[in-house]
N, CA, C and O atoms as a CHARMM CRD file, in Angstrom:
* protein
*
  364
    1    1 UNK  N     -8.65400  -8.88200  -2.90800 PROA 1      0.00000
    2    1 UNK  CA    -8.17300  -8.01100  -1.87600 PROA 1      0.00000
    3    1 UNK  C     -9.90000  -7.12700  -1.47600 PROA 1      0.00000
    4    1 UNK  O    -10.13200  -6.38700  -0.52000 PROA 1      0.00000
    5    2 UNK  N    -10.76900  -7.51700  -2.48500 PROA 2      0.00000
    6    2 UNK  CA   -12.04800  -6.63100  -1.58200 PROA 2      0.00000
    7    2 UNK  C    -12.77000  -7.43800  -0.52000 PROA 2      0.00000
    8    2 UNK  O    -13.49100  -6.90000   0.32000 PROA 2      0.00000
    9    3 UNK  N    -12.57400  -8.64400  -0.57700 PROA 3      0.00000
   10    3 UNK  CA   -12.80700  -9.42300   0.50400 PROA 3      0.00000
   11    3 UNK  C    -12.18100  -9.75100   1.33900 PROA 3      0.00000
   12    3 UNK  O    -12.57100 -10.52800   2.21100 PROA 3      0.00000
   13    4 UNK  N    -11.17300  -9.29700   1.29000 PROA 4      0.00000
   14    4 UNK  CA   -10.55700  -9.25700   2.76900 PROA 4      0.00000
   15    4 UNK  C    -10.37600  -8.68000   3.45600 PROA 4      0.00000
   16    4 UNK  O    -10.28200  -7.52500   3.04000 PROA 4      0.00000
   17    5 UNK  N    -10.15800  -8.83000   5.05100 PROA 5      0.00000
   18    5 UNK  CA   -10.67100  -7.63700   6.11900 PROA 5      0.00000
   19    5 UNK  C     -9.70700  -7.04600   6.61900 PROA 5      0.00000
   20    5 UNK  O     -9.87400  -6.17900   7.47600 PROA 5      0.00000
   21    6 UNK  N     -8.24700  -7.48400   6.07800 PROA 6      0.00000
   22    6 UNK  CA    -7.47900  -6.90100   6.55200 PROA 6      0.00000
   23    6 UNK  C     -6.21600  -6.69500   5.76200 PROA 6      0.00000
   24    6 UNK  O     -6.08600  -7.51200   4.85100 PROA 6      0.00000
   25    7 UNK  N     -5.19900  -5.76100   5.88800 PROA 7      0.00000
   26    7 UNK  CA    -3.68900  -5.58900   5.23000 PROA 7      0.00000
   27    7 UNK  C     -2.54900  -5.34900   6.49200 PROA 7      0.00000
   28    7 UNK  O     -2.24200  -4.53600   7.36500 PROA 7      0.00000
   29    8 UNK  N     -2.22000  -6.46400   6.01000 PROA 8      0.00000
   30    8 UNK  CA    -0.70800  -6.28900   6.71300 PROA 8      0.00000
   31    8 UNK  C      0.35900  -5.70500   6.10300 PROA 8      0.00000
   32    8 UNK  O      0.83200  -6.10200   5.03800 PROA 8      0.00000
   33    9 UNK  N      0.83800  -4.59700   6.85800 PROA 9      0.00000
   34    9 UNK  CA     1.66800  -3.67500   6.48200 PROA 9      0.00000
   35    9 UNK  C      3.35400  -3.85000   6.36100 PROA 9      0.00000
   36    9 UNK  O      3.73700  -3.57900   7.49900 PROA 9      0.00000
   37   10 UNK  N      4.09700  -4.05000   5.85000 PROA 10     0.00000
   38   10 UNK  CA     5.31300  -4.11400   6.00900 PROA 10     0.00000
   39   10 UNK  C      6.71800  -3.48700   4.93800 PROA 10     0.00000
   40   10 UNK  O      6.80500  -3.69800   3.72800 PROA 10     0.00000
   41   11 UNK  N      7.54800  -2.82500   5.64300 PROA 11     0.00000
   42   11 UNK  CA     8.71100  -2.08000   4.64000 PROA 11     0.00000
   43   11 UNK  C     10.15800  -3.44200   4.49500 PROA 11     0.00000
   44   11 UNK  O     10.61400  -4.34800   5.19300 PROA 11     0.00000
   45   12 UNK  N     10.38300  -2.89800   3.29200 PROA 12     0.00000
   46   12 UNK  CA    11.75500  -4.06500   2.95400 PROA 12     0.00000
   47   12 UNK  C     12.77900  -3.40400   3.72000 PROA 12     0.00000
   48   12 UNK  O     12.84000  -2.19300   3.50900 PROA 12     0.00000
   49   13 UNK  N     13.61100  -3.87600   4.56300 PROA 13     0.00000
   50   13 UNK  CA    14.67800  -3.98700   5.23900 PROA 13     0.00000
   51   13 UNK  C     16.27100  -4.07300   4.34100 PROA 13     0.00000
   52   13 UNK  O     17.28700  -3.38300   4.26200 PROA 13     0.00000
   53   14 UNK  N     15.77000  -5.32200   3.77800 PROA 14     0.00000
   54   14 UNK  CA    16.94000  -5.54200   3.02900 PROA 14     0.00000
   55   14 UNK  C     16.43600  -7.20500   1.93500 PROA 14     0.00000
   56   14 UNK  O     15.31200  -7.63400   2.19400 PROA 14     0.00000
   57   15 UNK  N     16.98500  -7.73600   1.20000 PROA 15     0.00000
   58   15 UNK  CA    16.21400  -8.66000   0.41700 PROA 15     0.00000
   59   15 UNK  C     15.93800  -9.87900   1.71700 PROA 15     0.00000
   60   15 UNK  O     16.68300 -10.15900   2.65500 PROA 15     0.00000
   61   16 UNK  N     14.68800 -10.40800   1.38700 PROA 16     0.00000
   62   16 UNK  CA    14.11000 -11.30000   1.88400 PROA 16     0.00000
   63   16 UNK  C     14.02200 -11.22100   3.43200 PROA 16     0.00000
   64   16 UNK  O     14.00100 -12.20900   4.16600 PROA 16     0.00000
   65   17 UNK  N     13.96300  -9.71700   3.90800 PROA 17     0.00000
   66   17 UNK  CA    13.56800  -9.37600   4.67200 PROA 17     0.00000
   67   17 UNK  C     12.81000  -7.85200   5.02100 PROA 17     0.00000
   68   17 UNK  O     12.96700  -6.70200   4.61000 PROA 17     0.00000
   69   18 UNK  N     11.99500  -8.45600   5.91500 PROA 18     0.00000
   70   18 UNK  CA    10.39700  -6.99900   5.40600 PROA 18     0.00000
   71   18 UNK  C     10.50600  -6.70500   7.28000 PROA 18     0.00000
   72   18 UNK  O     10.91900  -7.72600   7.83000 PROA 18     0.00000
   73   19 UNK  N     10.19200  -5.43500   8.37500 PROA 19     0.00000
   74   19 UNK  CA     9.89700  -4.78200   8.84900 PROA 19     0.00000
   75   19 UNK  C      8.16100  -4.81000   8.98000 PROA 19     0.00000
   76   19 UNK  O      7.40200  -4.45000   8.08000 PROA 19     0.00000
   77   20 UNK  N      7.84600  -5.20200  10.00100 PROA 20     0.00000
   78   20 UNK  CA     6.01100  -4.90900  10.35600 PROA 20     0.00000
   79   20 UNK  C      6.04100  -3.26200  11.02900 PROA 20     0.00000
   80   20 UNK  O      6.74200  -2.72800  11.88800 PROA 20     0.00000
   81   21 UNK  N      4.67900  -2.69300   9.99100 PROA 21     0.00000
   82   21 UNK  CA     4.61400  -1.55500  10.19100 PROA 21     0.00000
   83   21 UNK  C      3.07400  -1.79000  11.11100 PROA 21     0.00000
   84   21 UNK  O      2.85000  -1.39000  12.25300 PROA 21     0.00000
   85   22 UNK  N      2.33800  -2.40200  10.39200 PROA 22     0.00000
   86   22 UNK  CA     1.01100  -2.28100  11.19000 PROA 22     0.00000
   87   22 UNK  C     -0.19100  -3.17500  10.52800 PROA 22     0.00000
   88   22 UNK  O     -0.01300  -3.42200   9.33500 PROA 22     0.00000
   89   23 UNK  N     -1.30700  -3.66500  11.07500 PROA 23     0.00000
   90   23 UNK  CA    -2.39900  -4.21000  10.45800 PROA 23     0.00000
   91   23 UNK  C     -3.24700  -3.22300  10.23600 PROA 23     0.00000
   92   23 UNK  O     -3.43800  -2.25100  10.96800 PROA 23     0.00000
   93   24 UNK  N     -3.73900  -3.45700   9.26600 PROA 24     0.00000
   94   24 UNK  CA    -5.09600  -2.06300   8.88200 PROA 24     0.00000
   95   24 UNK  C     -6.28400  -2.78100   8.47400 PROA 24     0.00000
   96   24 UNK  O     -6.16000  -3.49600   7.48000 PROA 24     0.00000
   97   25 UNK  N     -7.81600  -2.71400   9.25200 PROA 25     0.00000
   98   25 UNK  CA    -8.53100  -3.18600   8.58300 PROA 25     0.00000
   99   25 UNK  C     -9.01700  -2.41000   7.50300 PROA 25     0.00000
  100   25 UNK  O     -8.73000  -1.21400   7.44100 PROA 25     0.00000
  101   26 UNK  N    -10.02300  -3.19200   6.27600 PROA 26     0.00000
  102   26 UNK  CA   -10.51600  -2.68300   5.45800 PROA 26     0.00000
  103   26 UNK  C    -11.51200  -1.98600   5.72800 PROA 26     0.00000
  104   26 UNK  O    -12.34100  -2.68700   6.30800 PROA 26     0.00000
  105   27 UNK  N    -11.87100  -0.89400   5.59100 PROA 27     0.00000
  106   27 UNK  CA   -12.95700  -0.28400   5.75600 PROA 27     0.00000
  107   27 UNK  C    -14.18200  -0.03800   4.52200 PROA 27     0.00000
  108   27 UNK  O    -15.38800   0.06600   4.74500 PROA 27     0.00000
  109   28 UNK  N    -13.70000   0.00300   3.56000 PROA 28     0.00000
  110   28 UNK  CA   -13.89000  -0.23800   2.28300 PROA 28     0.00000
  111   28 UNK  C    -13.66700   0.28900   0.98700 PROA 28     0.00000
  112   28 UNK  O    -12.67400   1.01400   1.05900 PROA 28     0.00000
  113   29 UNK  N    -14.14800   0.26600  -0.23200 PROA 29     0.00000
  114   29 UNK  CA   -13.42600   0.52500  -1.53400 PROA 29     0.00000
  115   29 UNK  C    -14.38100   0.95200  -2.25000 PROA 29     0.00000
  116   29 UNK  O    -15.58700   0.70800  -2.21000 PROA 29     0.00000
  117   30 UNK  N    -13.26500   2.14500  -3.45100 PROA 30     0.00000
  118   30 UNK  CA   -14.01500   2.61600  -4.78200 PROA 30     0.00000
  119   30 UNK  C    -13.12300   3.15300  -4.85400 PROA 30     0.00000
  120   30 UNK  O    -12.16600   3.60900  -4.22800 PROA 30     0.00000
  121   31 UNK  N    -13.95400   2.95900  -6.58000 PROA 31     0.00000
  122   31 UNK  CA   -13.33000   2.97700  -7.72200 PROA 31     0.00000
  123   31 UNK  C    -12.87800   4.73900  -7.91200 PROA 31     0.00000
  124   31 UNK  O    -13.70000   5.65200  -7.84200 PROA 31     0.00000
  125   32 UNK  N    -11.46500   4.91200  -8.14800 PROA 32     0.00000
  126   32 UNK  CA   -11.46100   6.38300  -8.24800 PROA 32     0.00000
  127   32 UNK  C    -10.42900   5.96400 -10.21100 PROA 32     0.00000
  128   32 UNK  O     -9.81600   4.95900 -10.57100 PROA 32     0.00000
  129   33 UNK  N    -10.72800   7.32700 -10.96500 PROA 33     0.00000
  130   33 UNK  CA   -10.13900   7.78400 -12.11100 PROA 33     0.00000
  131   33 UNK  C     -8.75200   8.08600 -11.93600 PROA 33     0.00000
  132   33 UNK  O     -8.24300   8.25400 -10.82800 PROA 33     0.00000
  133   34 UNK  N     -8.07700   8.16100 -13.12700 PROA 34     0.00000
  134   34 UNK  CA    -6.50500   8.69600 -13.30600 PROA 34     0.00000
  135   34 UNK  C     -6.93200  10.01600 -12.66500 PROA 34     0.00000
  136   34 UNK  O     -6.33500  10.17000 -11.60000 PROA 34     0.00000
  137   35 UNK  N     -7.90600  11.19000 -13.00200 PROA 35     0.00000
  138   35 UNK  CA    -7.86800  12.09700 -12.95800 PROA 35     0.00000
  139   35 UNK  C     -7.79800  12.55700 -11.06800 PROA 35     0.00000
  140   35 UNK  O     -7.23900  13.49000 -10.49100 PROA 35     0.00000
  141   36 UNK  N     -8.72800  11.28800 -10.51100 PROA 36     0.00000
  142   36 UNK  CA    -8.83300  11.80800  -9.33400 PROA 36     0.00000
  143   36 UNK  C     -7.54900  10.83900  -8.60000 PROA 36     0.00000
  144   36 UNK  O     -7.33700  10.93800  -7.39100 PROA 36     0.00000
  145   37 UNK  N     -7.10300  10.32600  -9.08200 PROA 37     0.00000
  146   37 UNK  CA    -5.52500   9.81900  -8.11600 PROA 37     0.00000
  147   37 UNK  C     -4.65600  10.27300  -8.49200 PROA 37     0.00000
  148   37 UNK  O     -3.61800   9.91700  -7.93500 PROA 37     0.00000
  149   38 UNK  N     -4.51300  11.42300  -9.75900 PROA 38     0.00000
  150   38 UNK  CA    -3.51000  12.44000  -9.59800 PROA 38     0.00000
  151   38 UNK  C     -4.20700  13.77600  -8.77900 PROA 38     0.00000
  152   38 UNK  O     -4.14500  14.90600  -9.26400 PROA 38     0.00000
  153   39 UNK  N     -4.66700  13.58300  -7.88400 PROA 39     0.00000
  154   39 UNK  CA    -5.30200  14.99600  -7.30000 PROA 39     0.00000
  155   39 UNK  C     -4.93300  14.86500  -5.87200 PROA 39     0.00000
  156   39 UNK  O     -4.91500  15.69400  -4.96200 PROA 39     0.00000
  157   40 UNK  N     -4.60100  13.42000  -5.92300 PROA 40     0.00000
  158   40 UNK  CA    -4.30400  12.91900  -4.10600 PROA 40     0.00000
  159   40 UNK  C     -2.88200  13.69500  -3.61900 PROA 40     0.00000
  160   40 UNK  O     -1.92700  13.51900  -4.37600 PROA 40     0.00000
  161   41 UNK  N     -2.69600  14.38000  -2.64700 PROA 41     0.00000
  162   41 UNK  CA    -1.70100  15.05900  -2.48600 PROA 41     0.00000
  163   41 UNK  C     -0.44700  14.03300  -2.53600 PROA 41     0.00000
  164   41 UNK  O      0.42800  14.23500  -3.37900 PROA 41     0.00000
  165   42 UNK  N     -0.33900  12.85000  -1.57700 PROA 42     0.00000
  166   42 UNK  CA     0.77000  11.93200  -1.78100 PROA 42     0.00000
  167   42 UNK  C      0.89400  11.05600  -2.69600 PROA 42     0.00000
  168   42 UNK  O      1.41000   9.96700  -2.44600 PROA 42     0.00000
  169   43 UNK  N      0.43600  11.38200  -3.93600 PROA 43     0.00000
  170   43 UNK  CA     0.48800  10.89200  -5.11000 PROA 43     0.00000
  171   43 UNK  C      1.15600  11.91800  -6.07900 PROA 43     0.00000
  172   43 UNK  O      1.94500  11.74700  -7.00900 PROA 43     0.00000
  173   44 UNK  N      0.44700  13.31000  -5.43400 PROA 44     0.00000
  174   44 UNK  CA     1.62600  14.41300  -6.47900 PROA 44     0.00000
  175   44 UNK  C      2.90900  14.22800  -5.99500 PROA 44     0.00000
  176   44 UNK  O      3.85600  14.17700  -6.78100 PROA 44     0.00000
  177   45 UNK  N      3.12500  14.07400  -4.29100 PROA 45     0.00000
  178   45 UNK  CA     4.34200  14.05200  -4.17200 PROA 45     0.00000
  179   45 UNK  C      5.12900  12.84100  -4.58300 PROA 45     0.00000
  180   45 UNK  O      6.16100  13.16800  -5.16900 PROA 45     0.00000
  181   46 UNK  N      5.00800  11.87600  -4.49100 PROA 46     0.00000
  182   46 UNK  CA     5.74100  10.53300  -5.38600 PROA 46     0.00000
  183   46 UNK  C      5.71600  10.24900  -6.36100 PROA 46     0.00000
  184   46 UNK  O      6.30100   9.23300  -6.73400 PROA 46     0.00000
  185   47 UNK  N      4.88800  11.18900  -7.35200 PROA 47     0.00000
  186   47 UNK  CA     5.32000  11.85500  -8.73300 PROA 47     0.00000
  187   47 UNK  C      6.41800  12.62100  -8.77800 PROA 47     0.00000
  188   47 UNK  O      7.22200  12.35200  -9.67100 PROA 47     0.00000
  189   48 UNK  N      6.71000  13.67300  -7.91000 PROA 48     0.00000
  190   48 UNK  CA     7.81900  14.14100  -7.95400 PROA 48     0.00000
  191   48 UNK  C      9.14900  13.92800  -7.55300 PROA 48     0.00000
  192   48 UNK  O     10.10900  14.68600  -7.68700 PROA 48     0.00000
  193   49 UNK  N      9.06700  12.21800  -6.77600 PROA 49     0.00000
  194   49 UNK  CA    10.01900  11.89200  -7.10400 PROA 49     0.00000
  195   49 UNK  C     10.14500  10.32300  -7.89900 PROA 49     0.00000
  196   49 UNK  O     10.76600   9.32100  -7.54400 PROA 49     0.00000
  197   50 UNK  N      9.44300  10.52600  -8.89100 PROA 50     0.00000
  198   50 UNK  CA     9.79400   9.29600 -10.24300 PROA 50     0.00000
  199   50 UNK  C      8.56800   8.94500 -10.18000 PROA 50     0.00000
  200   50 UNK  O      8.14300   9.41400 -11.23600 PROA 50     0.00000
  201   51 UNK  N      7.44500   8.30100  -9.53100 PROA 51     0.00000
  202   51 UNK  CA     6.72700   7.58700  -9.49300 PROA 51     0.00000
  203   51 UNK  C      6.04900   7.50800 -10.96700 PROA 51     0.00000
  204   51 UNK  O      5.74900   8.45900 -11.68900 PROA 51     0.00000
  205   52 UNK  N      5.86200   5.90600 -11.26000 PROA 52     0.00000
  206   52 UNK  CA     5.21600   6.55400 -12.96300 PROA 52     0.00000
  207   52 UNK  C      3.90100   5.43700 -13.07400 PROA 52     0.00000
  208   52 UNK  O      3.63000   4.75200 -14.06000 PROA 52     0.00000
  209   53 UNK  N      3.27700   5.46300 -11.94900 PROA 53     0.00000
  210   53 UNK  CA     2.11300   4.17500 -11.92200 PROA 53     0.00000
  211   53 UNK  C      0.78200   4.92900 -12.58200 PROA 53     0.00000
  212   53 UNK  O      0.87300   6.14800 -12.73200 PROA 53     0.00000
  213   54 UNK  N     -0.06800   4.47000 -12.85900 PROA 54     0.00000
  214   54 UNK  CA    -1.37600   4.53300 -13.08500 PROA 54     0.00000
  215   54 UNK  C     -1.32700   6.26200 -14.09000 PROA 54     0.00000
  216   54 UNK  O     -1.94700   7.26000 -13.72200 PROA 54     0.00000
  217   55 UNK  N     -0.39200   6.19100 -15.41500 PROA 55     0.00000
  218   55 UNK  CA    -0.29100   7.15400 -16.24000 PROA 55     0.00000
  219   55 UNK  C     -1.44500   6.90000 -17.54700 PROA 55     0.00000
  220   55 UNK  O     -2.40500   6.13100 -17.50600 PROA 55     0.00000
  221   56 UNK  N     -1.12000   7.60500 -18.45800 PROA 56     0.00000
  222   56 UNK  CA    -1.85600   7.38400 -19.47000 PROA 56     0.00000
  223   56 UNK  C     -1.36000   6.15200 -20.23700 PROA 56     0.00000
  224   56 UNK  O     -2.37200   5.58600 -20.65200 PROA 56     0.00000
  225   57 UNK  N     -0.35000   5.53300 -20.58500 PROA 57     0.00000
  226   57 UNK  CA     0.00800   4.18000 -20.40900 PROA 57     0.00000
  227   57 UNK  C     -0.59400   2.82700 -20.25900 PROA 57     0.00000
  228   57 UNK  O     -0.63600   1.77600 -20.89800 PROA 57     0.00000
  229   58 UNK  N     -1.07000   3.34000 -19.06500 PROA 58     0.00000
  230   58 UNK  CA    -1.83500   2.22100 -18.41600 PROA 58     0.00000
  231   58 UNK  C     -2.86900   2.17600 -18.71900 PROA 58     0.00000
  232   58 UNK  O     -3.63800   3.13700 -18.66200 PROA 58     0.00000
  233   59 UNK  N     -3.27900   0.56900 -19.29000 PROA 59     0.00000
  234   59 UNK  CA    -5.03600   0.65000 -20.10100 PROA 59     0.00000
  235   59 UNK  C     -5.96600   0.60400 -19.43500 PROA 59     0.00000
  236   59 UNK  O     -7.12500   0.75400 -19.82100 PROA 59     0.00000
  237   60 UNK  N     -5.44600   0.29700 -17.86200 PROA 60     0.00000
  238   60 UNK  CA    -6.94600   0.82200 -16.76100 PROA 60     0.00000
  239   60 UNK  C     -7.49000   2.52900 -16.73900 PROA 60     0.00000
  240   60 UNK  O     -6.81600   3.55900 -16.76100 PROA 60     0.00000
  241   61 UNK  N     -8.86700   2.34600 -16.69200 PROA 61     0.00000
  242   61 UNK  CA    -9.51900   3.73800 -16.66300 PROA 61     0.00000
  243   61 UNK  C     -9.99400   3.81900 -15.23400 PROA 61     0.00000
  244   61 UNK  O    -10.60100   4.88300 -15.10600 PROA 61     0.00000
  245   62 UNK  N     -9.96600   3.00300 -13.88700 PROA 62     0.00000
  246   62 UNK  CA    -9.89400   3.71700 -13.15800 PROA 62     0.00000
  247   62 UNK  C     -9.27800   2.10700 -11.95900 PROA 62     0.00000
  248   62 UNK  O     -9.26200   0.96600 -12.42000 PROA 62     0.00000
  249   63 UNK  N     -8.88600   2.39700 -10.61100 PROA 63     0.00000
  250   63 UNK  CA    -8.09600   1.46800  -9.85800 PROA 63     0.00000
  251   63 UNK  C     -9.09100   1.73700  -8.23600 PROA 63     0.00000
  252   63 UNK  O     -9.66900   2.75200  -7.84600 PROA 63     0.00000
  253   64 UNK  N     -8.94000   0.15400  -7.49200 PROA 64     0.00000
  254   64 UNK  CA    -9.46000   0.87700  -6.47500 PROA 64     0.00000
  255   64 UNK  C     -9.04600   1.81100  -5.37300 PROA 64     0.00000
  256   64 UNK  O     -7.83900   2.03700  -5.45900 PROA 64     0.00000
  257   65 UNK  N     -9.54400   2.35400  -4.49800 PROA 65     0.00000
  258   65 UNK  CA    -8.85100   3.00400  -3.66400 PROA 65     0.00000
  259   65 UNK  C     -9.32800   2.41700  -2.31400 PROA 65     0.00000
  260   65 UNK  O    -10.46500   2.78400  -2.01900 PROA 65     0.00000
  261   66 UNK  N     -8.62300   1.44500  -1.26200 PROA 66     0.00000
  262   66 UNK  CA    -9.01600   1.23300  -0.07000 PROA 66     0.00000
  263   66 UNK  C     -9.35400   2.48400   0.93000 PROA 66     0.00000
  264   66 UNK  O     -8.82300   3.56100   0.65800 PROA 66     0.00000
  265   67 UNK  N     -9.95500   2.42400   1.73400 PROA 67     0.00000
  266   67 UNK  CA   -10.48700   3.07300   3.12600 PROA 67     0.00000
  267   67 UNK  C     -9.60900   2.10100   4.73100 PROA 67     0.00000
  268   67 UNK  O    -10.01600   1.34400   5.61200 PROA 67     0.00000
  269   68 UNK  N     -8.78500   2.48200   4.49400 PROA 68     0.00000
  270   68 UNK  CA    -7.94600   1.40200   6.00200 PROA 68     0.00000
  271   68 UNK  C     -7.86900   2.43200   7.06500 PROA 68     0.00000
  272   68 UNK  O     -7.98900   3.65200   6.95100 PROA 68     0.00000
  273   69 UNK  N     -7.59800   1.56100   8.34600 PROA 69     0.00000
  274   69 UNK  CA    -7.73500   1.91500   9.66900 PROA 69     0.00000
  275   69 UNK  C     -6.73000   1.15700   9.96600 PROA 69     0.00000
  276   69 UNK  O     -6.63700   0.00900   9.53100 PROA 69     0.00000
  277   70 UNK  N     -5.88900   1.68300  10.71300 PROA 70     0.00000
  278   70 UNK  CA    -4.95200   1.16800  11.44300 PROA 70     0.00000
  279   70 UNK  C     -5.77300   0.46700  12.77600 PROA 70     0.00000
  280   70 UNK  O     -6.63700   1.07900  13.40300 PROA 70     0.00000
  281   71 UNK  N     -5.31100  -1.02500  13.11200 PROA 71     0.00000
  282   71 UNK  CA    -5.80100  -1.37500  14.02800 PROA 71     0.00000
  283   71 UNK  C     -4.65700  -1.18800  15.47400 PROA 71     0.00000
  284   71 UNK  O     -3.68700  -0.43000  15.46400 PROA 71     0.00000
  285   72 UNK  N     -5.03000  -2.00200  16.55300 PROA 72     0.00000
  286   72 UNK  CA    -4.15900  -2.10400  17.65500 PROA 72     0.00000
  287   72 UNK  C     -3.31800  -3.46400  17.33000 PROA 72     0.00000
  288   72 UNK  O     -2.11300  -3.65900  17.48900 PROA 72     0.00000
  289   73 UNK  N     -3.99500  -4.05800  16.99000 PROA 73     0.00000
  290   73 UNK  CA    -3.40300  -5.47000  16.68900 PROA 73     0.00000
  291   73 UNK  C     -1.89000  -5.33000  16.86500 PROA 73     0.00000
  292   73 UNK  O     -1.30500  -4.38400  16.33800 PROA 73     0.00000
  293   74 UNK  N     -1.06800  -6.48600  17.78300 PROA 74     0.00000
  294   74 UNK  CA    -0.27000  -6.20100  17.78200 PROA 74     0.00000
  295   74 UNK  C      1.06600  -4.58500  17.32800 PROA 74     0.00000
  296   74 UNK  O      2.00000  -4.51200  16.53000 PROA 74     0.00000
  297   75 UNK  N      0.65100  -3.88500  18.01500 PROA 75     0.00000
  298   75 UNK  CA     1.26100  -2.35300  17.67700 PROA 75     0.00000
  299   75 UNK  C      2.45000  -2.27700  18.65100 PROA 75     0.00000
  300   75 UNK  O      3.16300  -1.27500  18.59700 PROA 75     0.00000
  301   76 UNK  N      2.72300  -3.25000  19.53500 PROA 76     0.00000
  302   76 UNK  CA     4.05600  -3.35900  20.14100 PROA 76     0.00000
  303   76 UNK  C      4.87100  -3.94500  19.37500 PROA 76     0.00000
  304   76 UNK  O      6.06000  -3.73700  19.62000 PROA 76     0.00000
  305   77 UNK  N      4.61000  -4.65400  18.47300 PROA 77     0.00000
  306   77 UNK  CA     5.56600  -5.29100  17.54100 PROA 77     0.00000
  307   77 UNK  C      6.11600  -4.22900  16.18400 PROA 77     0.00000
  308   77 UNK  O      7.11700  -4.40300  15.49000 PROA 77     0.00000
  309   78 UNK  N      5.30500  -3.33300  16.10900 PROA 78     0.00000
  310   78 UNK  CA     5.58300  -1.70600  15.15300 PROA 78     0.00000
  311   78 UNK  C      7.03600  -1.52400  15.29100 PROA 78     0.00000
  312   78 UNK  O      7.38200  -1.00400  16.35200 PROA 78     0.00000
  313   79 UNK  N      8.05500  -1.86600  14.37500 PROA 79     0.00000
  314   79 UNK  CA     9.21700  -1.26000  14.03900 PROA 79     0.00000
  315   79 UNK  C     10.18200  -2.02700  14.86200 PROA 79     0.00000
  316   79 UNK  O     11.20500  -1.48500  15.28100 PROA 79     0.00000
  317   80 UNK  N      9.80600  -3.67600  15.19300 PROA 80     0.00000
  318   80 UNK  CA    10.73400  -4.23800  16.14900 PROA 80     0.00000
  319   80 UNK  C     10.36900  -5.76500  15.74700 PROA 80     0.00000
  320   80 UNK  O     10.94800  -6.54400  16.50400 PROA 80     0.00000
  321   81 UNK  N      9.33800  -6.60900  14.48100 PROA 81     0.00000
  322   81 UNK  CA     9.22600  -7.22800  14.11900 PROA 81     0.00000
  323   81 UNK  C      9.96100  -7.57000  12.74900 PROA 81     0.00000
  324   81 UNK  O      9.85300  -6.72100  11.86400 PROA 81     0.00000
  325   82 UNK  N     10.45900  -8.35000  12.56300 PROA 82     0.00000
  326   82 UNK  CA    11.18500  -8.64000  10.91200 PROA 82     0.00000
  327   82 UNK  C     10.88800 -10.09200  10.80500 PROA 82     0.00000
  328   82 UNK  O     11.00900 -10.93300  11.69600 PROA 82     0.00000
  329   83 UNK  N     10.48000 -10.26400   9.58100 PROA 83     0.00000
  330   83 UNK  CA    10.07400 -11.55700   8.66600 PROA 83     0.00000
  331   83 UNK  C     11.09800 -11.83400   7.91900 PROA 83     0.00000
  332   83 UNK  O     11.98600 -11.01600   7.67800 PROA 83     0.00000
  333   84 UNK  N     11.06800 -13.15400   7.43300 PROA 84     0.00000
  334   84 UNK  CA    11.77200 -13.85600   6.35300 PROA 84     0.00000
  335   84 UNK  C     10.67000 -13.37200   5.07000 PROA 84     0.00000
  336   84 UNK  O      9.46300 -13.59700   5.16000 PROA 84     0.00000
  337   85 UNK  N     11.30200 -12.66700   3.85900 PROA 85     0.00000
  338   85 UNK  CA    10.30400 -12.07600   2.76100 PROA 85     0.00000
  339   85 UNK  C     10.73500 -13.29000   1.53400 PROA 85     0.00000
  340   85 UNK  O     11.25100 -12.86400   0.50100 PROA 85     0.00000
  341   86 UNK  N     10.55500 -14.47200   1.65400 PROA 86     0.00000
  342   86 UNK  CA    10.99100 -15.58800   1.06400 PROA 86     0.00000
  343   86 UNK  C     10.85200 -15.38200  -0.60400 PROA 86     0.00000
  344   86 UNK  O      9.67200 -15.24500  -0.92600 PROA 86     0.00000
  345   87 UNK  N     11.60800 -15.34100  -1.50900 PROA 87     0.00000
  346   87 UNK  CA    11.19500 -15.44700  -3.17200 PROA 87     0.00000
  347   87 UNK  C     11.41000 -13.78600  -3.74000 PROA 87     0.00000
  348   87 UNK  O     12.06700 -13.04400  -3.00900 PROA 87     0.00000
  349   88 UNK  N     10.97300 -13.35100  -4.75500 PROA 88     0.00000
  350   88 UNK  CA    11.44600 -12.36900  -5.35000 PROA 88     0.00000
  351   88 UNK  C     10.52300 -10.78300  -4.33300 PROA 88     0.00000
  352   88 UNK  O      9.53500 -11.14700  -3.69600 PROA 88     0.00000
  353   89 UNK  N     10.80200  -9.52400  -4.26000 PROA 89     0.00000
  354   89 UNK  CA    10.40000  -8.50400  -3.49500 PROA 89     0.00000
  355   89 UNK  C      9.58100  -8.30900  -4.56500 PROA 89     0.00000
  356   89 UNK  O      9.79500  -8.56700  -5.74900 PROA 89     0.00000
  357   90 UNK  N      8.10800  -7.57600  -3.76400 PROA 90     0.00000
  358   90 UNK  CA     7.33200  -6.67100  -4.50600 PROA 90     0.00000
  359   90 UNK  C      6.85600  -5.51200  -4.19300 PROA 90     0.00000
  360   90 UNK  O      6.33200  -5.43100  -3.08300 PROA 90     0.00000
  361   91 UNK  N      6.88700  -4.51500  -4.90100 PROA 91     0.00000
  362   91 UNK  CA     7.15600  -2.95800  -4.30200 PROA 91     0.00000
  363   91 UNK  C      5.39100  -2.67600  -4.53800 PROA 91     0.00000
  364   91 UNK  O      4.89600  -1.58600  -4.24800 PROA 91     0.00000
C-alpha cells in the first residue's frame, strides 16, 4: 500500500455492491503508536460506537497513518457509480 499512488474509496450498500465515494492521492504515510491512534478524535468517536481495533490485545506496536488528499478524478461519479463487489465484503 505504501507504494500505491491512489486509494479508491467505496461504501458497501448491499451484498456485492459498493458506492463510489472518491479517489484519494496518497501524499505520505508514517507509523503511529497505539497511544497516538487513540488520541485522534475520529477514533475516539468510533470507539464510543463499539470499534474494537488496535487494542492492547493487538500484537502490533504501531500502524501506518496515511495522509490522503481527495482528487477531482471522476468527482461527478460520487454517490452515483455503483460497482459489483464479488466475493466476501471487507470492512
